[in-house]
C-alpha positions in Angstrom: -45.1 -24.7 -0.4 -44.0 -22.7 -3.1 -46.5 -24.6 -6.2 -48.4 -24.0 -3.7 -48.1 -19.9 -4.0 -48.0 -19.7 -7.6 -50.6 -20.9 -7.6 -52.0 -18.5 -5.6 -50.9 -15.9 -7.4 -52.1 -17.4 -10.8 -55.8 -17.0 -9.2 -55.5 -14.0 -8.2 -53.8 -12.7 -11.6 -57.0 -14.0 -12.8 -59.6 -12.6 -10.4 -57.5 -8.8 -11.1 -58.1 -9.3 -14.1 -61.7 -9.9 -14.0 -62.3 -7.4 -11.9 -59.6 -4.1 -12.7 -60.4 -5.3 -17.0 -56.9 -6.0 -16.8 -56.2 -8.7 -19.0 -52.4 -8.8 -18.5 -52.3 -7.3 -15.2 -49.5 -5.1 -15.8 -51.4 -1.7 -16.6 -48.2 0.3 -13.5 -48.6 3.7 -14.2 -47.6 5.8 -10.8 -46.4 2.7 -8.4 -43.3 1.7 -8.0 -41.2 -1.2 -10.2 -41.6 -4.0 -7.4 -44.9 -3.3 -6.6 -46.2 -4.3 -10.5 -46.0 -8.0 -10.2 -47.6 -7.5 -6.7 -50.6 -5.2 -8.1 -53.2 -8.8 -8.4 -53.1 -8.8 -5.0 -52.9 -6.1 -3.4 -55.8 -5.3 -5.6 -58.0 -8.4 -4.0 -56.7 -7.5 -0.3 -57.5 -3.5 -0.6 -61.2 -5.0 -2.3 -61.4 -6.8 0.0 -60.7 -4.5 3.6 -62.6 -1.9 2.2 -65.6 -3.8 1.1 -65.1 -5.0 4.6 -65.6 -1.7 5.9 -67.6 -0.1 3.7 -70.2 -3.0 4.7 -69.2 -2.3 8.4 -69.9 1.9 7.6 -73.5 1.0 7.1 -74.5 -0.9 9.8 -73.5 1.9 12.3 -74.1 5.3 10.0 -73.8 8.1 12.2 -76.9 9.3 10.2 -79.2 6.5 10.4 -78.2 3.6 12.8 -76.9 5.9 15.5 -79.3 8.9 15.7 -82.1 5.3 15.9 -80.3 3.4 18.5 -80.7 6.6 20.9 -83.8 7.1 20.1 -85.1 3.5 21.0 -82.5 4.0 23.5 -84.8 7.3 25.2 -81.8 9.5 25.4 -81.9 13.2 25.7 -82.2 14.8 21.3 -79.8 16.6 22.1 -77.3 13.7 22.2 -78.7 13.3 18.2 -77.6 16.7 17.1 -74.0 15.7 18.2 -73.8 12.3 16.4 -73.0 13.5 12.6 -70.6 17.0 13.2 -68.4 14.3 15.8 -67.9 11.9 13.2 -67.2 13.3 10.8 -65.2 16.2 11.8 -63.0 14.0 14.3 -62.8 11.5 11.2 -60.9 14.8 9.5 -58.9 17.0 12.1 -56.8 15.7 13.4 -54.8 14.3 10.6 -52.9 17.1 9.7 -50.8 15.5 12.3 -51.4 12.1 12.2 -49.5 12.6 8.5 -46.8 13.6 9.8 -45.9 10.5 12.1 -46.3 8.7 8.8 -44.5 10.1 6.6 -41.4 8.8 8.7 -42.8 5.3 8.2 -41.3 3.9 4.6 -44.7 1.3 5.4 -47.2 2.7 5.9 -50.0 0.4 6.7 -49.5 -0.5 10.0 -51.4 2.9 10.3 -54.3 1.4 9.0 -54.1 -1.7 11.1 -54.0 0.5 13.8 -56.6 2.9 13.0 -59.0 -0.8 11.9 -58.8 -1.9 15.1 -59.6 0.6 17.4 -63.2 1.1 15.6 -63.3 -2.2 16.1 -62.9 -1.7 19.8 -64.7 1.2 20.0 -67.6 -0.8 18.8 -67.2 -3.4 21.3 -67.6 -1.5 24.3 -70.5 0.4 22.7 -72.2 -2.9 22.7 -71.7 -3.6 26.2 -73.2 -0.2 26.5 -75.7 -1.4 25.2 -76.0 -5.1 27.3 -75.4 -2.4 30.8 -78.5 -0.3 29.4 -81.1 -3.8 28.3 -79.7 -4.8 31.8 -80.8 -2.0 34.0 -76.6 -1.3 35.0 -77.5 2.0 32.8 -79.5 5.3 32.3 -80.7 6.7 28.8 -78.7 9.8 29.8 -74.9 7.5 31.1 -76.1 5.3 27.8 -75.8 8.4 25.5 -72.5 10.3 26.8 -70.9 6.5 26.9 -71.9 6.3 23.0 -70.5 9.4 22.7 -67.5 9.0 24.5 -66.3 5.7 22.6 -67.6 7.4 18.6 -64.9 10.1 19.2 -62.7 7.0 19.4 -64.0 5.6 16.7 -64.1 8.7 14.6 -60.5 9.2 15.7 -59.0 6.0 14.9 -61.0 6.8 11.3 -58.8 9.4 10.5 -55.5 7.4 10.9 -57.0 5.0 8.7 -58.0 7.4 5.4 -54.7 9.1 5.5 -52.3 5.7 5.7 -55.6 4.3 3.0 -54.7 6.8 0.1 -51.1 6.6 1.0 -50.9 2.9 0.5 -53.4 2.7 -2.2 -51.7 5.3 -4.3 -47.9 2.6 -3.6 -49.9 -0.4 -4.9 -52.7 0.1 -7.7 -51.7 2.1 -10.6 -53.4 5.0 -11.8 -56.1 4.2 -13.8 -57.1 1.5 -11.5 -57.9 2.7 -8.4 -61.5 4.3 -8.9 -62.7 1.2 -10.3 -61.5 -0.7 -6.8 -63.2 1.9 -4.8 -66.4 1.8 -6.9 -66.4 -2.8 -6.5 -66.0 -2.0 -2.7 -68.9 0.7 -2.4 -70.8 -2.1 -4.9 -70.0 -5.6 -3.2 -70.6 -3.7 0.0 -74.2 -2.1 -1.1 -75.5 -5.9 -2.2 -73.9 -6.6 1.4 -76.2 -4.0 2.8 -79.1 -5.2 0.8 -79.0 -8.4 1.9 -79.0 -6.7 6.1 -81.5 -4.7 5.2 -83.8 -7.1 3.7 -83.4 -9.4 6.5 -83.9 -6.2 9.3 -87.1 -5.7 6.7 -88.7 -9.6 6.9 -88.0 -9.6 11.0 -90.3 -6.0 11.8 -91.2 -7.7 15.2 -86.9 -7.1 16.1 -86.8 -3.6 14.1 -86.2 -1.1 16.6 -85.4 -3.4 20.1 -82.0 -3.5 21.1 -81.2 -6.9 20.6 -80.9 -5.2 16.5 -78.4 -2.9 17.8 -75.9 -5.6 19.8 -76.7 -7.4 17.2 -75.5 -4.8 14.3 -72.3 -3.1 16.1 -70.9 -6.7 17.2 -71.2 -8.0 13.1 -69.6 -4.3 11.9 -66.7 -4.6 14.9 -65.8 -8.4 13.4 -65.8 -7.1 10.1 -63.4 -4.2 11.6 -61.3 -7.2 12.8 -61.5 -9.0 9.6 -60.7 -5.6 7.3 -57.3 -5.1 9.5 -56.0 -8.6 9.4 -56.6 -9.1 5.0 -55.0 -5.3 4.9 -51.7 -6.4 7.0 -51.2 -9.0 4.3 -51.3 -6.0 1.0 -47.8 -6.5 -0.2 -45.8 -2.4 0.4 -42.8 -2.0 -0.6 -40.7 0.8 2.0 -41.5 4.4 0.5 -39.8 8.0 0.9 -39.7 8.7 4.5 -38.5 12.0 4.3 -40.5 15.6 5.7 -40.9 14.6 9.0 -40.6 16.9 12.2 -42.4 18.5 14.9 -45.9 17.1 14.1 -46.9 20.6 14.7 -45.3 22.6 12.9 -44.9 20.6 9.8 -49.3 20.8 10.3 -49.1 24.4 10.3 -46.5 25.2 7.5 -48.0 22.2 5.0 -51.5 24.9 5.1 -49.3 26.8 3.0 -50.5 23.9 -0.2 -53.1 25.5 -0.4 -52.5 28.9 -1.4 -48.6 27.9 -3.0 -49.7 24.6 -4.9 -52.6 26.7 -7.0 -54.1 23.0 -8.4 -54.0 21.6 -5.0 -55.9 24.5 -3.6 -58.4 24.3 -7.0 -59.4 20.5 -5.8 -60.1 21.6 -2.1 -61.6 24.1 -2.2 -64.0 22.4 -4.8 -64.6 19.0 -2.8 -65.4 22.3 0.2 -68.3 22.5 -2.4 -69.0 18.9 -3.2 -70.4 18.5 1.3 -73.5 19.9 0.1 -74.4 15.7 -1.6 -73.7 15.5 2.5 -75.7 17.6 4.1 -78.3 17.5 1.5 -79.6 13.5 3.1 -80.9 14.4 6.3 -82.7 17.5 5.5 -84.7 14.6 2.4 -85.6 12.1 4.9 -87.3 15.2 7.1 -89.1 15.8 5.3 -90.4 12.6 3.5 -90.6 11.7 7.5 -93.6 14.3 8.0 -95.3 12.5 5.0 -94.9 9.0 4.7 -97.0 6.4 7.5 -93.1 5.4 9.1 -92.6 1.9 6.7 -90.0 3.9 4.4 -88.5 5.4 7.1 -88.2 2.3 9.0 -84.1 1.3 9.6 -84.4 -1.6 7.5 -86.2 0.6 4.2 -83.6 3.0 4.7 -81.0 0.6 4.7 -82.5 -1.2 1.5 -82.2 2.6 -0.1 -78.6 3.0 0.7 -77.5 -0.5 0.0 -79.3 -0.7 -4.2 -77.1 3.5 -4.7 -74.1 1.5 -3.7 -74.8 -1.4 -5.3 -76.0 -0.6 -8.7 -73.7 3.3 -9.0 -70.2 2.1 -7.8 -68.5 0.5 -10.5 -70.7 2.7 -12.9 -68.7 6.4 -10.5 -65.4 4.3 -9.9 -65.3 3.2 -14.0 -65.6 6.7 -15.6 -63.4 8.0 -12.1 -60.7 6.1 -14.0 -60.7 7.7 -17.2 -61.9 11.8 -15.8 -62.4 12.1 -12.3 -63.0 15.3 -12.5 -65.9 15.4 -14.4 -67.4 12.6 -12.3 -67.3 15.2 -8.8 -69.0 17.7 -11.3 -71.8 15.2 -12.4 -72.2 13.6 -9.1 -72.1 17.8 -7.4 -75.1 18.6 -10.2 -77.2 15.0 -9.8 -77.4 15.8 -6.0 -79.0 19.1 -6.8 -81.4 18.4 -8.9 -82.5 15.6 -6.7 -82.8 18.4 -4.0 -84.3 20.6 -6.3 -87.0 17.7 -7.5 -88.0 16.6 -3.7 -88.6 20.4 -3.0 -91.2 20.4 -6.3 -93.1 18.2 -5.1 -92.7 18.9 -1.5 -94.8 22.3 -2.9 -96.7 20.4 -5.2 -98.4 17.9 -2.9 -96.5 16.9 0.3 -98.2 14.0 0.6 -97.0 12.3 -2.5 -93.5 12.3 -0.2 -94.9 10.1 1.8 -95.5 6.8 -1.1 -92.4 4.7 -1.7 -91.8 4.8 -4.6 -91.6 8.5 -4.1 -89.8 9.2 -1.2 -87.1 5.9 -1.5 -86.6 6.6 -5.3 -85.5 10.2 -3.4 -82.8 8.5 -1.4 -82.0 6.3 -3.6 -80.9 9.0 -6.2 -80.1 11.4 -3.0 -77.4 8.1 -2.0 -76.1 7.5 -5.6 -75.0 11.3 -6.4 -73.5 10.5 -3.1 -71.7 7.9 -4.1 -70.2 9.9 -6.6 -68.9 12.4 -5.1 -67.1 10.7 -2.7 -65.2 8.0 -5.3 -64.8 11.3 -7.6 -62.9 12.8 -5.8 -60.8 10.3 -3.6 -59.9 9.1 -7.0 -58.5 12.5 -8.0 -56.9 13.1 -4.4 -55.2 10.7 -5.5 -54.6 10.5 -8.5 -53.2 14.2 -8.1 -50.7 13.8 -5.5 -47.2 11.7 -6.0 -45.5 9.3 -4.0 -43.4 11.2 -1.7 -46.9 14.3 -0.6 -49.8 11.7 -1.2 -50.3 12.1 2.6 -49.3 15.3 3.0 -52.1 16.4 0.6 -54.4 13.9 2.0 -54.0 15.2 5.6 -54.3 19.4 4.5 -57.5 17.9 3.0 -59.3 16.2 5.0 -58.3 19.0 7.9 -60.3 21.9 6.2 -62.4 19.8 5.2 -63.2 18.9 9.2 -63.7 22.7 10.2 -66.0 22.9 7.9 -68.5 20.2 8.7 -68.4 21.6 12.1 -69.8 24.5 10.9 -72.4 22.9 9.2 -74.0 22.7 12.3 -75.4 26.5 11.3 -77.6 24.4 8.9 -79.3 23.5 12.2 -80.3 27.6 12.6 -81.0 28.1 9.3 -83.7 24.6 9.8 -84.7 26.4 13.0 -85.0 30.1 12.0 -86.4 29.4 8.1 -87.7 25.7 7.1 -85.8 22.9 5.7 -86.9 23.8 2.3 -85.0 26.9 2.6 -81.9 24.8 3.7 -81.6 23.1 0.8 -82.2 25.8 -1.3 -78.8 27.2 0.2 -77.1 22.8 -0.6 -78.2 23.5 -4.0 -77.1 26.8 -5.2 -73.3 25.5 -3.1 -73.9 21.9 -5.1 -74.2 24.0 -8.5 -71.3 25.8 -8.3 -69.4 23.3 -6.8 -69.9 21.0 -10.1 -69.0 23.7 -12.3 -66.0 24.4 -10.2 -65.9 20.4 -10.7 -65.4 21.0 -14.6 -62.6 23.3 -14.6 -60.3 21.0 -12.8 -57.4 19.2 -15.0 -57.9 16.1 -15.7 -55.2 14.1 -13.6 -55.9 10.8 -14.5 -54.3 11.4 -18.1 -51.3 12.9 -17.1 
């Protein structure tokens, strides 16, 4: 048994040395000394867990797959307008309260495991709804409410994982290695998404059927279950437990960090502006859909563009983040604004060009690359800026503020109705440029 353990550790160190480009596996900045020897194993288990959940995210995307499914099911349109705000905000808003309870526990990985199992259970129940809809036991209206109800559960469970993941990552993976871990996960998941999209494209008779969605959601549930099993094996050392208390009182006190901790407050403001990269993608798709013949906007085509972006961009953004994550946020913001501007230019010059696969697909790909950069950069910056004692608190405060902002993002729909999609993109371009400028003024926390 001991020989097998040593052999497994040796394999883990070799794989880690290749993936993290850390030949001696002894770069141990900003983690406990006792966690250093376990870092290769922790890195691989983190990578596998993140890859599984990122692939699952692409299979049940609230921006793409969920609205497509509800449309096929014949659910009323107002359900579709609820998806992204509920999915994004409910996974962020409760985190400030969850973090207070998490800080009372010296080992936090079990919060992530429970959250992952909760997401798997919610997806299984959505599959049950699909089966009942397919059998005629559910009406389209009932199925819409059923999906929204379990999306709420899914999002709340995801919020628990979000707080725990950054805290555990900061305790087990060294600074200068965290960005490439996130980037590698995005790259690997992107490759898997690419394979899934290819299967859908080569089976056009399946696309749009309820059977396809039963398969996608069932596969995603299995992915979150496997991720929970993997994450439970991460060798996490006990951490500080100070700062616990009444959840509501402590949460309200934590909000003071926004103005008392100047560096943190500046980061949260920059991150808030960075949401322009996420908001832009659905509106770019709207302009493309008006001109396309349907091939590009097919489920397989959009998954293909998203998967390709993650596969090619993830590692690049991750490695850059490990040296200057504030520059990655700036570059991603400027790139997102440039893609939106290019979309408007093409739409003004000859809108029919957006219907060409190379043009429309290229714009979606570039927008997804920028969004990946914004996510990798701001996650790495937050983890590197925080300490073991305040990382969960920083994460929760930041995510709560962004969650509230995402709910306000529904106002963009009113702007779209009154002035058109082009005006929404003009506003988002301005916000993206401001985000890029502000990101460049942030200090380089990786170098600390």
